[in-house]
C-alpha atoms as one frame of an Amber mdcrd trajectory, in Angstrom:
protein
 166.703 115.444   9.669 169.690 117.778   9.102 170.062 121.552   9.150 172.542
 122.788   6.614 174.529 125.925   7.617 176.504 127.897   5.202 179.042 130.262
   6.508 179.543 133.277   4.216 180.602 136.877   4.101 179.160 139.573   2.156
 181.303 140.086  -0.977 182.604 143.699  -0.362 185.705 144.895  -2.093 188.500
 145.033   0.596 186.772 142.695   2.995 186.696 139.431   1.167 189.247 137.269
  -0.584 191.938 139.995  -0.068 194.608 137.319  -0.474 193.582 137.339  -4.089
 194.955 140.857  -4.410 197.251 140.910  -6.377 197.046 139.658  -9.075 193.292
 140.705  -8.876 192.121 143.998  -7.928 190.038 144.154  -4.747 186.871 144.743
  -6.771 187.683 141.628  -8.865 188.464 139.725  -5.619 185.032 140.682  -4.334
 183.503 139.534  -7.702 185.216 136.171  -7.400 183.909 135.921  -3.714 180.381
 136.506  -5.028 180.816 133.851  -7.572 182.099 131.404  -4.905 179.126 131.952
  -2.895 176.691 131.490  -5.831 178.399 128.242  -6.923 178.367 126.955  -3.370
 174.851 127.553  -3.096 174.225 125.801  -6.357 176.359 122.821  -5.229 174.202
 122.539  -2.032 171.036 122.586  -3.932 169.267 119.290  -3.846 170.590 118.076
  -0.588 167.697 116.902   1.629 168.138 119.611   4.367 165.231 120.186   6.729
 166.286 123.802   7.177 168.933 125.914   5.406 170.698 128.723   7.233 173.047
 131.213   5.733 175.269 132.407   8.573 176.239 135.754   7.017 178.844 138.350
   7.940 177.013 141.228   6.417 173.887 141.321   4.246 173.037 139.690   0.946
 169.748 139.741  -0.968 167.131 137.247   0.278 167.696 133.640  -0.997 164.648
 131.385  -1.639 164.655 128.536   0.997 167.318 129.971   3.034 167.091 131.740
   6.464 169.592 134.441   7.067 171.449 134.646  10.374 173.642 137.653  10.895
 176.905 136.643  12.468 177.569 138.094  15.843 180.697 139.922  16.687 183.657
 137.923  17.887 186.204 135.592  16.523 185.245 132.845  13.903 185.059 130.081
  16.616 182.745 132.212  18.634 180.453 133.061  15.810 180.266 129.429  14.677
 179.670 128.360  18.373 176.830 130.895  18.598 175.171 129.200  15.725 175.667
 125.697  17.180 174.163 126.640  20.441 170.944 127.641  18.715 170.383 124.348
  16.814 168.877 121.267  18.570 168.921 118.993  15.454 171.723 117.283  13.596
 173.589 119.947  11.479 176.155 120.312   8.745 178.167 123.250   8.329 180.234
 124.277   5.140 181.998 127.418   4.103 181.891 129.437   0.872 185.480 128.472
   0.126 184.854 125.274  -1.684 182.341 126.034  -4.334 183.773 122.830  -6.255
 182.463 120.471  -3.543 180.615 117.377  -4.548 177.264 117.240  -2.858 177.315
 113.441  -3.096 180.218 113.545  -0.658 177.857 115.174   1.872 175.002 112.832
   1.509 176.094 110.770   4.596 175.445 113.760   6.736 171.808 113.686   5.837
 171.526 109.931   6.791 173.555 109.722  10.036 174.707 106.191  10.420 174.367
 104.905  13.617 178.111 104.660  14.315 178.739 108.315  13.378 178.449 111.408
  15.701 180.318 113.869  13.687 181.645 114.530  10.105 184.784 116.394   9.586
 186.081 117.638   6.249 189.804 118.648   6.295 191.259 121.306   4.155 194.615
 121.109   2.298 195.668 124.301   4.165 195.245 122.745   7.607 191.748 123.979
   8.396 188.663 122.300   7.716 185.670 122.925   5.175 182.896 120.960   6.616
 181.716 120.019  10.160 178.711 117.920  10.913 177.351 117.212  14.379 174.621
 114.840  15.384 174.172 116.948  18.593 175.279 120.566  17.953 177.197 122.054
  20.792 179.065 125.409  20.512 181.504 124.097  23.316 182.957 121.729  20.551
 184.135 124.662  18.576 184.562 127.657  20.987 188.155 128.199  21.687 189.500
 126.379  18.684 192.222 128.673  17.040 190.907 129.492  13.528 192.712 130.411
  10.403 196.030 128.575  11.346 197.902 125.649   9.691 196.859 123.459  12.686
 193.175 124.575  13.080 191.818 121.313  11.575 194.066 119.265  14.073 192.781
 121.257  16.905 189.187 120.834  15.896 189.655 117.145  15.281 191.117 116.709
  18.696 188.326 118.560  20.214 185.814 116.196  18.600 187.757 113.125  19.637
 188.319 114.403  23.249 184.562 114.715  23.664 184.276 110.934  22.700 182.702
 111.543  19.356 182.854 108.931  16.599 184.150 110.988  13.647 183.719 110.087
   9.817 186.254 111.986   7.806 185.198 113.562   4.639 187.559 113.866   1.631
 190.280 116.523   1.975 189.375 119.624  -0.045 191.356 122.761  -1.246 190.080
 126.073  -0.123 190.140 129.087  -2.343 192.612 131.413  -0.592 195.114 132.517
  -3.281 195.096 132.800  -6.996 196.668 129.406  -7.629 193.806 127.818  -5.865
 191.185 128.917  -8.518 192.385 126.405 -11.062 191.312 123.588  -8.862 187.887
 125.011  -8.456 186.911 126.346 -11.744 186.192 123.050 -13.556 183.278 122.408
 -11.028 182.425 126.185 -10.453 180.915 127.783 -13.455 180.155 131.073 -11.970
 183.689 131.268 -10.658 185.051 130.263 -13.974 183.054 132.994 -15.710 184.198
 135.614 -13.173 187.844 134.558 -13.691 187.506 134.823 -17.448 185.819 138.276
 -17.126 188.795 139.440 -14.842 191.208 138.855 -17.779 193.854 137.646 -15.313
 195.667 134.554 -16.119 196.612 132.272 -13.201 198.708 129.177 -12.888 198.011
 126.147 -10.787
């Protein structure tokens, strides 16, 4: 029994994927963000989650099978911690920046091997793209500095310091800048279509 949490932001021009501007316009960056969200939802489809929560900054149209929880105010660590403190069952949290993820990589988080208390997916930029906890606890995230090159290290240290047995997931590349798109589009069809529609050519 695992609750799946997807952390996302409403794709509004000027508020999402601003590091894609330039070479993309802010409107195009928002369109790419919307495609990332759609592809991530598709990539997560089929995982045997007992509950699905979209932890959203903003508002999106209702999604079948997903509860929408509005993110509270505060820093990202506080918003994630707020969510964890409201869950009592095992959970897996992912973001919308890795629409090219392989759901099979996440399958162990829905079986919870006896020797695993947490799953951790490092990101190439030093952050993390996935976090699973057998026993959710906001204190395991609250206070971890986010959006820094050492965010992942701090988060992993927090888990280890709590005595949790951590299983690492494969390292993934977040979509932050234009060059990152070339890694994702082979496994993200909506993102590939949005990139093609933009007319912008990016190099990996």
